[in-house]
N, C-alpha and C positions, 0 to 999 in steps of 0.2 A: 560489446557493440551497442547494446541498449543504453548503457551509461553514457556513451559518447554521442548518442543521438543519431546513429546510423538509421537512415530513413526506412530502408527495407525491414530492418529489425523492429523499428518502432511501429510500422504498419502491421506487421505480423502480430506483435504483442497486443496492439489495440484490437485487432480482429479477434484474437483468442479471448481477450478480456471481455469484450462486448458480448460475444457468443456465450461465454460463461455466465455473465450477469443476467442475460436473457433466458438462461436455462436451455439453450440450444445445444450446448456441448459443455464438457467439463475440462478445465485446464488440468492436465496431469499434475499430481502432487509434486513431482520432481521438477516441474517447470514453473510452479506458482511463484516462487521467490523472484525469478528472473522476469516473468511477465508482469506481476504486480508492481515490482519496483521500477520497471521500465515505464509503464504507463503512468505511474504516480510522479516519477521524476520529470516527465515531459507532459504532464496532464494539466487539468484545470480543476476548478472546485467540484464539478460534477463527478470527476474520477474519484476524488477523495470521498465524496458523498456515497458513491457506489461501493467503495471499499468499506465504509462504515456500515452499509447495509449488509454486505457479506459477513462482516464481523458479528452483527446481531443475529444472523441466520446460522452461523457456524455452530456445529454441535460439539466438536472436539476442542478441548482447551488448547492443544498444540496448534490447531488452525487459527484460533483466536490470537495466540501469542505471535504467530507468524504475521498475521494481518496487522497487528499493532506495531510490530517492528517495521514491516514494509511501508506502512503509512508514513514513517519517518523519511522515506526517500524523496518526498516532495522537495522542490528546489526554490519555489517562489516564496519570498519572505512572508507574504500574507497567509499562504498555506502552511508554512512552518509554524506560524503563530496559532493557526487553527488547530494543528495537530498537538501542539504543546498545551493549549487550553483544553483540548479533548483529554489529554493525559491526566489532567487534574479534575476531570468531571466525575460525576457519579456513574457514568457509563463504563468506567474502568475501575476494576478492583484495585484497592490501594497497593496490594502486592504486585500488580501487573503494570503499574505506572512506569516502572523502570524500563520495561520493554519498549514502550513508546518513546521515552526520552532517549534511550540508547539508539533507537532507529534514527532519530533526528541527528544526534551527535555523530553517529557513524557516517551518515551521508554528508555532513558538513566537513568532517575530517578528510574525506576522500576527494573533495573538490579541489 
């Protein structure tokens, strides 16, 4: 439902994402993929920036990999370009670049 832009789902995902970013609550691990990819798919530059901040703050490599893949859910061409540029930056370990690129190509294939 989030992928298709259902407004109630999108509103709930945004609410949970914003509370998570502010430290008011935590998105459960089993919902993070759905929440992050939904807000990124229907988000703006600030949403992508906030995911980048979560990536910097993440302690577990598994969380970092997930965030890198979910960042690829963006759908606007200018944000896709930013994500691909990010994948080649020094902020991403060379062995992790594939996760970012796979996230982008996976979201493009499903459209």
